[in-house]
C-alpha positions in Angstrom: 0.0 0.0 0.0 1.4 3.4 -1.1 0.7 6.3 1.2 0.9 9.9 0.0 0.8 13.2 2.0 -2.1 15.6 1.1 -0.8 19.0 2.0 -4.2 20.7 1.7 -5.6 18.4 4.4 -2.4 17.8 6.4 -3.2 14.0 6.1 -1.8 10.8 4.7 -3.9 9.0 2.1 -3.8 5.8 0.1 -2.4 6.7 -3.3 -5.1 4.7 -5.0 -7.6 7.2 -3.7 -5.6 10.2 -5.0 -4.5 11.9 -8.2 -1.2 13.7 -8.7 -1.1 17.1 -10.4 2.2 17.8 -12.3 1.3 21.4 -12.7 0.6 21.9 -9.0 3.2 19.5 -7.8 1.0 17.8 -5.3 -1.4 15.0 -4.5 -5.1 15.5 -4.1 -7.9 13.1 -3.0 -10.1 12.4 -6.0 -13.3 12.4 -3.9 -12.5 15.8 -2.3 -10.8 17.6 -5.2 -13.7 19.9 -5.9 -14.3 20.7 -2.2 -10.6 21.7 -2.0 -11.0 24.1 -4.9 -9.6 22.2 -7.8 -10.9 20.8 -11.1 -9.7 18.7 -14.0 -9.5 20.5 -17.3 -11.4 18.7 -20.0 -8.9 19.6 -22.7 -5.6 18.9 -20.9 -6.8 16.3 -18.3 -4.6 18.2 -15.8 -5.6 19.5 -12.4 -6.0 23.3 -11.9 -7.2 25.6 -9.2 -10.8 26.7 -9.5 -9.6 30.3 -10.2 -8.5 29.0 -13.6 -11.9 27.4 -14.4 -13.7 28.6 -17.5 -16.8 27.3 -19.3 -17.1 27.2 -23.1 -20.2 27.7 -25.1 -20.2 23.9 -25.5 -20.4 23.5 -21.7 -16.9 22.2 -21.4 -15.0 23.0 -18.2 -11.5 24.1 -19.3 -8.5 25.9 -17.9 -8.2 29.5 -19.0 -4.5 29.0 -20.1 -5.6 26.3 -22.7 -8.3 28.6 -24.0 -6.0 31.6 -24.3 -3.3 29.4 -26.0 -5.8 28.5 -28.7 -7.0 32.1 -29.1 -10.4 31.7 -27.6 -12.2 34.7 -26.2 -15.0 35.3 -23.7 -18.5 36.5 -24.8 -20.9 38.8 -22.9 -22.3 35.9 -21.0 -18.8 34.9 -19.7 -18.6 31.8 -21.8 -15.5 31.1 -24.0 -15.7 30.5 -27.7 -13.4 30.3 -30.8 -13.7 33.5 -32.7 -12.2 31.8 -35.8 -15.1 29.3 -35.8 -17.5 32.2 -35.7 -15.8 33.7 -38.8 -15.9 30.3 -40.6 -19.6 30.0 -39.9 -20.3 33.5 -41.2 -18.3 32.7 -44.4 -20.6 29.7 -45.0 -23.7 31.9 -45.3 
């Protein structure tokens, strides 16, 4: 049995019940990840703090860094979209 230290909880956990985040450099319990303020980006499958959480027009939960890297922007409703896709759709009319 492998045991890992969860810094956010100041506790030791079985590693089978945890996930390691390379970007954060720490272990998090999978069943308490959201309560501790973290989410898994649907595009990168990496763990990020909730402060980096963004929702796309397609209801995907994605990290802002991945969206910005691809050139996505936020609309008036606070949802992220690909402006190039909008241009492509207008060109099809």
